[in-house]
C-alpha positions as CSV (number, residue, x, y, z in Angstrom):
1,M,0.0,0.0,0.0
2,Y,1.3,3.4,-0.9
3,Q,2.0,5.7,2.1
4,S,1.9,9.5,1.8
5,N,4.6,11.8,3.1
6,S,2.2,12.9,5.8
7,G,2.0,9.3,7.2
8,T,-1.6,8.6,6.5
9,S,-2.3,5.0,5.7
10,K,-3.9,5.7,2.4
11,R,-4.9,8.7,0.3
12,Q,-8.1,9.1,-1.4
13,R,-8.2,9.9,-5.1
14,D,-9.0,13.3,-6.4
15,S,-11.2,14.0,-9.4
16,G,-8.1,14.0,-11.6
17,L,-7.8,16.7,-14.3
18,A,-5.2,15.6,-16.7
19,G,-3.4,18.9,-17.2
20,S,-3.6,22.6,-17.5
21,S,-1.5,24.4,-20.0
22,F,1.2,24.3,-22.7
23,T,4.9,24.4,-22.2
24,G,7.4,27.1,-23.2
25,K,8.8,28.3,-19.9
26,T,10.5,26.5,-17.1
27,G,8.2,25.6,-14.2
28,T,8.9,25.9,-10.5
29,T,7.9,22.5,-9.1
30,G,10.0,19.4,-9.8
31,P,10.6,15.9,-8.5
32,Y,12.9,17.2,-5.7
33,D,10.1,19.3,-4.3
34,P,7.9,17.6,-1.6
35,Q,4.7,19.0,-3.2
36,F,5.5,17.6,-6.7
37,E,3.8,14.3,-6.2
38,Q,0.6,15.8,-4.8
39,L,0.6,18.3,-7.7
40,L,0.6,15.5,-10.2
41,I,-2.1,13.6,-8.2
42,D,-4.3,16.7,-8.2
43,H,-4.0,16.7,-12.0
44,G,-4.7,13.0,-12.6
45,V,-1.3,11.3,-12.4
46,Y,-1.1,8.6,-9.7
47,P,1.9,6.8,-8.2
48,D,2.3,3.1,-7.7
49,G,-0.1,1.7,-5.2
50,Y,-2.3,4.7,-5.0
51,E,-5.8,3.6,-3.8
52,D,-9.1,5.0,-4.9
53,S,-12.1,5.6,-2.6
54,N,-12.9,1.8,-2.7
55,G,-9.5,0.8,-1.5
56,N,-8.4,-0.4,-4.9
57,A,-5.1,0.5,-6.7
58,P,-6.0,0.3,-10.5
59,E,-3.7,-2.0,-12.5
60,P,-3.5,-2.4,-16.2
61,E,-5.6,-5.1,-17.8
62,N,-2.5,-6.6,-19.5
63,I,-0.4,-6.7,-16.4
64,Q,0.0,-10.4,-16.4
65,A,0.9,-10.5,-20.1
66,I,3.5,-7.9,-19.6
67,R,5.0,-9.7,-16.7
68,E,5.2,-12.9,-18.7
69,R,6.9,-11.1,-21.5
70,L,9.5,-9.6,-19.1
71,A,10.2,-13.0,-17.6
72,R,11.3,-14.5,-21.0
73,S,14.9,-15.7,-21.0
74,R,17.4,-14.2,-23.4
75,S,20.1,-16.2,-25.2
76,S,22.4,-13.2,-24.8
77,L,22.3,-13.7,-21.0
78,S,22.9,-17.4,-20.9
79,P,25.9,-18.5,-18.8
80,S,27.9,-19.1,-22.0
81,H,27.4,-15.4,-23.0
82,F,27.3,-13.8,-19.5
83,D,29.4,-15.8,-17.1
84,E,30.5,-15.3,-13.5
85,A,33.5,-13.2,-14.5
86,A,31.2,-10.8,-16.4
87,F,29.0,-10.5,-13.4
88,K,31.9,-9.8,-11.1
89,Q,33.0,-7.1,-13.5
90,F,29.5,-5.6,-13.4
91,Q,29.7,-5.5,-9.6
92,R,33.1,-3.7,-9.7
93,T,31.8,-1.2,-12.2
94,N,28.7,-0.5,-10.2
95,R,30.7,0.1,-7.1
96,G,32.9,2.6,-8.9
97,V,30.3,5.0,-10.2
98,S,29.3,8.2,-8.4
99,T,26.9,10.1,-10.7
100,E,23.9,9.5,-12.8
101,Q,26.0,10.1,-15.9
102,D,28.4,7.4,-14.7
103,V,25.5,5.0,-14.3
104,M,24.2,5.6,-17.8
105,E,27.6,5.4,-19.4
106,D,29.3,2.7,-17.4
107,V,26.7,0.5,-15.7
108,F,23.5,0.6,-17.7
109,P,25.0,-0.5,-21.0
110,T,25.7,-3.9,-19.5
111,I,22.1,-4.3,-18.4
112,R,20.8,-3.0,-21.6
113,G,23.0,-5.1,-23.8
114,N,24.2,-4.5,-27.4
115,T,21.2,-3.5,-29.5
116,G,23.0,-2.0,-32.4
117,T,20.8,0.4,-34.3
118,R,17.5,-1.4,-33.6
119,F,16.4,1.3,-31.1
120,H,16.2,5.0,-31.7
121,K,17.3,6.4,-28.3
122,A,18.2,9.7,-26.6
123,G,18.4,11.1,-23.1
124,N,19.1,13.9,-20.7
125,T,17.1,16.3,-22.9
126,P,14.3,18.5,-21.5
127,F,10.9,17.6,-22.7
128,N,10.1,21.2,-23.4
129,N,7.6,20.8,-26.2
130,L,4.8,19.0,-24.4
131,V,1.5,19.9,-23.0
132,E,1.9,20.3,-19.3
133,F,0.3,18.0,-16.8
134,A,0.0,20.8,-14.2
135,P,0.6,24.5,-14.0
136,G,4.1,25.5,-12.9
137,I,5.5,22.0,-13.3
138,T,9.1,21.6,-14.6
139,D,9.7,19.9,-17.9
140,A,10.4,16.2,-17.6
141,K,14.1,15.3,-18.3
142,V,14.6,11.6,-18.4
143,D,18.0,9.9,-18.4
144,G,17.2,7.8,-21.4
145,Y,14.3,7.0,-23.7
146,D,13.4,5.0,-26.8
147,G,11.1,6.5,-29.4
148,A,10.5,6.5,-33.1
149,R,12.4,8.3,-35.8
150,P,10.3,11.4,-36.6
151,M,10.3,10.5,-40.3
152,E,8.5,7.2,-39.4
153,I,5.4,9.3,-38.4
154,E,3.3,11.0,-41.0
155,L,3.7,14.7,-41.0
156,A,-0.1,15.2,-40.4
157,V,0.1,13.0,-37.3
158,R,3.2,14.8,-36.0
159,R,1.4,18.1,-36.6
160,D,-1.9,17.1,-35.0
161,L,-0.3,15.5,-31.9
162,H,2.7,17.8,-31.7
163,G,2.2,18.6,-28.0
164,Y,1.9,14.9,-27.0
165,I,4.4,12.9,-29.1
166,I,7.2,15.4,-30.0
167,P,8.9,15.8,-26.6
168,S,11.6,18.4,-27.5
169,T,11.9,21.5,-29.5
170,R,14.8,19.6,-31.1
171,T,12.4,17.9,-33.4
172,D,15.0,15.6,-34.8
173,L,15.1,13.6,-31.5
174,P,13.1,10.4,-31.1
175,A,9.3,11.0,-31.1
176,A,6.5,9.2,-29.2
177,P,8.7,7.9,-26.4
178,N,7.1,5.0,-24.4
179,H,10.1,3.4,-22.9
180,L,11.7,5.9,-20.5
181,T,14.6,5.2,-18.1
182,E,15.5,7.0,-14.9
183,V,18.6,6.2,-12.8
184,K,20.3,7.4,-9.6
185,G,23.9,7.2,-8.4
186,P,24.9,5.7,-5.1
187,A,23.8,8.8,-3.1
188,G,20.7,9.4,-5.1
189,R,17.3,9.7,-3.4
190,S,15.0,6.8,-3.9
191,D,11.9,8.9,-3.4
192,V,13.0,11.3,-6.1
193,L,13.7,8.4,-8.5
194,R,10.1,7.1,-7.9
195,R,8.6,10.5,-8.6
196,Q,10.6,10.9,-11.7
197,A,9.4,7.5,-12.9
198,M,5.8,8.5,-12.1
199,Y,6.2,11.7,-14.3
200,A,8.0,9.9,-17.1
201,G,5.4,7.1,-17.3
202,A,2.6,9.6,-17.6
203,V,4.4,11.3,-20.5
204,G,4.8,8.0,-22.3
205,A,1.3,6.7,-21.6
206,R,-0.4,9.9,-22.8
207,G,1.5,9.9,-26.1
208,M,0.5,6.3,-26.7
209,F,-3.1,7.1,-25.8
210,E,-3.2,9.9,-28.3
211,L,-1.7,7.8,-31.1
212,Q,-4.0,4.9,-30.3
213,N,-7.1,7.2,-30.6
214,Y,-5.9,9.3,-33.6
215,G,-8.8,9.9,-35.9
216,S,-11.4,8.8,-33.3
217,E,-13.9,11.4,-32.1
218,T,-14.5,9.5,-28.9
219,P,-11.4,8.1,-27.1
220,V,-11.2,4.5,-26.3
221,Y,-9.9,3.3,-22.9
222,D,-8.9,-0.4,-23.2
223,G,-7.3,-0.5,-19.8
224,N,-3.9,-1.6,-21.0
225,A,-0.5,-0.2,-20.4
226,Y,1.7,0.7,-23.3
227,A,4.4,2.8,-21.5
228,L,7.2,1.2,-19.5
229,V,9.7,2.9,-17.2
230,P,12.7,1.0,-15.8
231,T,14.6,2.6,-12.9
232,Y,18.0,1.7,-11.6
233,H,19.6,2.8,-8.3
234,A,23.3,2.1,-8.2
235,G,23.6,2.4,-4.4
236,E,21.0,-0.3,-3.9
237,G,21.8,-2.3,-7.0
238,S,18.1,-2.4,-7.7
239,L,16.3,-2.4,-11.0
240,R,12.5,-1.8,-11.1
241,V,10.2,-1.8,-14.0
242,Y,6.9,0.2,-13.9
243,A,4.0,0.4,-16.3
244,T,1.6,3.4,-16.7
245,H,-1.9,3.1,-18.2
246,P,-4.6,5.7,-18.9
247,R,-8.1,5.4,-17.3
248,Q,-11.2,7.5,-17.6
249,S,-12.2,9.1,-14.3
250,A,-15.8,9.3,-12.9
251,V,-16.0,12.8,-14.3
252,G,-14.8,11.9,-17.8
253,Q,-11.2,13.0,-17.4
254,T,-8.1,11.0,-18.4
255,E,-6.1,9.7,-15.5
256,Y,-2.7,7.9,-15.5
257,H,-1.9,5.1,-13.1
258,M,1.6,3.8,-12.4
259,T,2.1,0.1,-11.4
260,Q,5.3,-1.7,-10.5
261,L,5.8,-4.8,-12.6
262,G,8.9,-6.2,-11.0
263,S,12.0,-5.6,-8.8
264,Y,15.4,-7.1,-9.4
265,A,18.6,-7.2,-7.2
266,M,21.1,-6.7,-9.9
267,T,24.3,-7.0,-7.8
268,H,23.1,-10.0,-5.6
269,S,24.0,-12.9,-8.0
270,S,24.5,-13.6,-11.6
271,E,21.1,-15.3,-11.8
272,S,19.3,-12.3,-10.3
273,F,21.2,-10.1,-12.8
274,R,20.1,-12.2,-15.7
275,Q,16.5,-11.9,-14.6
276,G,16.6,-8.2,-14.3
277,A,18.6,-7.6,-17.5
278,A,16.2,-9.9,-19.4
279,A,13.2,-7.9,-18.0
280,L,14.9,-4.7,-19.1
281,R,15.7,-5.9,-22.6
282,N,12.3,-7.5,-23.1
283,S,10.6,-4.3,-21.9
284,R,12.3,-2.4,-24.7
285,D,11.3,-4.9,-27.3
286,L,7.7,-4.9,-26.1
287,S,7.5,-1.1,-26.0
288,K,8.9,-0.8,-29.5
289,E,6.3,-3.3,-30.8
290,Q,3.4,-1.4,-29.2
291,R,4.8,2.0,-30.3
292,D,5.2,0.8,-33.9
293,R,1.7,-0.6,-34.0
294,F,0.1,2.6,-32.9
295,I,2.2,4.7,-35.2
296,A,1.3,2.4,-38.2
297,S,-2.4,2.8,-37.3
298,A,-2.2,6.6,-36.9
299,N,-0.3,6.8,-40.2
300,A,-3.0,4.8,-42.0
301,T,-5.7,7.1,-40.6
302,A,-3.8,10.2,-41.7
303,R,-3.5,8.9,-45.2
304,R,-7.2,8.3,-45.5
305,L,-8.1,11.8,-44.4
306,P,-8.1,14.8,-46.7
307,P,-5.6,17.6,-46.0
308,A,-6.8,20.0,-43.3
309,A,-6.9,23.7,-43.7
310,T,-3.5,25.2,-43.0
311,P,-3.2,28.1,-40.6
312,S,-2.2,31.3,-42.3
313,S,1.3,32.7,-42.0
314,G,2.3,33.6,-38.5
315,T,-0.6,31.8,-36.8
316,A,-0.5,28.1,-35.8
317,G,-3.4,26.4,-34.1
318,A,-4.8,28.5,-31.3
319,A,-2.0,31.0,-31.4
320,S,-4.4,33.9,-30.8
321,V,-5.5,32.5,-27.4
322,P,-3.5,34.4,-24.8
323,G,-1.3,32.7,-22.3
324,V,-0.8,29.5,-24.3
325,R,2.9,29.3,-23.7
326,G,4.2,30.0,-27.2
327,V,1.7,27.8,-28.8
328,K,3.8,24.7,-28.4
329,G,1.4,21.8,-28.6
330,V,-1.4,23.9,-29.9
331,S,-0.2,23.9,-33.4
332,C,-1.4,20.3,-33.5
333,L,-5.0,21.7,-33.7
334,T,-4.8,21.8,-37.5
335,G,-8.0,22.8,-39.1
336,I,-10.0,22.8,-35.9
337,I,-13.4,24.4,-36.4
338,G,-15.3,23.6,-33.3
339,V,-15.8,21.2,-30.4
340,N,-19.5,21.5,-29.8
341,R,-19.5,18.8,-27.2
342,L,-17.0,20.4,-24.9
343,G,-19.5,22.9,-23.3
344,G,-19.4,25.2,-26.3
345,V,-15.6,25.6,-26.2
346,I,-14.1,25.9,-29.6
347,G,-10.6,26.4,-30.9
348,V,-10.4,27.8,-34.3
349,N,-7.3,28.4,-36.4
350,H,-7.0,31.1,-39.0
351,L,-8.2,28.4,-41.4
352,S,-6.1,29.9,-44.2
353,G,-8.6,32.8,-44.7
354,I,-11.7,30.6,-44.8
355,K,-14.4,32.8,-43.5
356,G,-17.5,30.7,-43.6
357,V,-16.5,28.2,-41.0
358,N,-20.1,27.0,-40.8
359,R,-19.9,26.1,-44.4
360,L,-17.2,23.5,-44.0
361,S,-18.8,20.1,-44.6
362,G,-22.1,21.4,-43.4
363,V,-21.0,22.1,-39.8
364,K,-23.7,24.6,-39.2
365,A,-23.6,24.3,-35.4
366,V,-20.2,25.9,-35.2
367,D,-21.5,29.5,-35.4
368,C,-24.1,29.0,-32.8
369,L,-22.0,27.4,-30.0
370,S,-22.3,28.8,-26.5
371,G,-20.4,32.1,-26.3
372,A,-18.9,31.6,-29.8
373,V,-19.8,34.8,-31.5
374,N,-18.5,35.5,-35.0
375,V,-16.6,32.2,-35.2
376,N,-15.4,33.0,-38.7
377,R,-13.5,36.0,-37.3
378,L,-11.5,34.1,-34.6
379,S,-8.2,35.4,-35.9
380,G,-7.6,37.8,-33.2
381,I,-7.1,37.7,-29.4
382,E,-10.2,39.6,-28.7
383,A,-12.4,37.0,-30.5
384,A,-10.6,34.1,-28.7
385,N,-11.3,35.7,-25.4
386,C,-15.0,35.5,-26.0
387,L,-15.1,31.7,-26.0
388,C,-17.7,30.4,-23.5
389,G,-17.9,33.8,-21.9
390,L,-14.3,33.5,-20.7
391,K,-12.4,36.8,-20.2
392,G,-9.2,35.2,-21.1
393,V,-8.0,31.6,-21.7
394,H,-4.8,31.5,-19.6
395,T,-2.5,28.7,-18.5
396,Q,-4.4,28.4,-15.2
397,W,-7.4,26.9,-17.0
398,P,-7.0,23.3,-15.8
399,Q,-8.9,21.6,-18.6
400,W,-7.2,23.2,-21.6
401,P,-5.1,20.1,-22.6
402,Q,-8.2,18.0,-22.4
403,V,-10.0,20.5,-24.7
404,A,-7.0,20.6,-27.0
405,S,-6.9,16.8,-27.3
406,K,-10.6,16.4,-27.8
407,A,-10.7,19.4,-30.2
408,T,-8.0,17.6,-32.2
409,R,-10.1,14.5,-32.4
410,A,-13.2,16.6,-33.4
411,S,-11.2,18.2,-36.2
412,R,-10.2,14.9,-37.5
413,A,-13.8,13.7,-37.3
414,V,-14.8,16.6,-39.5
415,R,-12.1,15.8,-42.0
416,A,-13.2,12.2,-42.1
417,S,-16.8,13.4,-42.8
418,R,-15.5,15.5,-45.7
419,A,-13.7,12.4,-47.0
420,L,-16.9,10.4,-47.0
421,K,-18.8,13.1,-48.8
422,A,-16.1,13.5,-51.4
């Protein structure tokens, strides 16, 4: 059972809003801050073992399948390939490290094994291009992660899901990361490591959720985990593997739940090392398979849809909405013309000079949505401020990423409707 810092036996789950605003500036609350975990909980990201009001800690539906996959033996770790001498060398190397960089450069490669160019990996880079999970939160910065080569993802998908699957403003780095590694040196804090893993898992799970539901007007929650986070603490010699899966809350928001899959004493014996290293290597293979599957599905959907209206020069997505942190993540709202099921909230691009928004594929409800006056003139800040009677859409609005995500799906639904009528 998960214990809070305040010492209570269990904490009750909050309503769980999934986020609040877009990135573009450095936040003030990070994994080393005692309030960081509660901030994530308040916005729908839950640590391992967190119990709901019924005393249950939600686990992914595919937890047993994942554990069975992690337990598979690897020929590269057989005694003939990794003998006692190799294990003794690993122990010596582990004892000699002092920093996280040492762990990633000297220790972790032995656990990870030689993978050649099969995985597209990066690390130690701020995820400064993603929709925030909470206001004022720092950008995630994982020690290592696997993702897809950007060119493997259709441009339309990258554009539509920019704030969810393109982690860095360095857009050449791996995209759609769903295998994210966090490590600590001998003196590193275990509680910080756990919070970093909690954050990283939510980033990966959200990206997979968006890819999985690309082109769908209504999101599907299958209860499965598609994001894995290994952690390694050199001082303890312990490797843990976590899974994070999305779930819909009672109020219709998306929550992210972290679950520990296994724990391995890497410096205890050669056999325990083999078990842990196999789990790590198998987790990378599984994550790549799942990532590739969702990317292939999203790419196929993008190819079936007609091109969306392109924002005019100087305006991307909801750029005219004030306080949206440099529009990072919002440019994915390509061709959005209205989300009439989100309480009258609409996010409209410049639409390349298209003035009759209500004439696009017969969407006549767009110009009569609650508070949306003169939708076809939403090219300036003053018009965007009128949405739903709001005086200003700022980063403090906690449901904006939810709106952006659902708005993106609504845009794609309209495009799909146009394709059927063509």
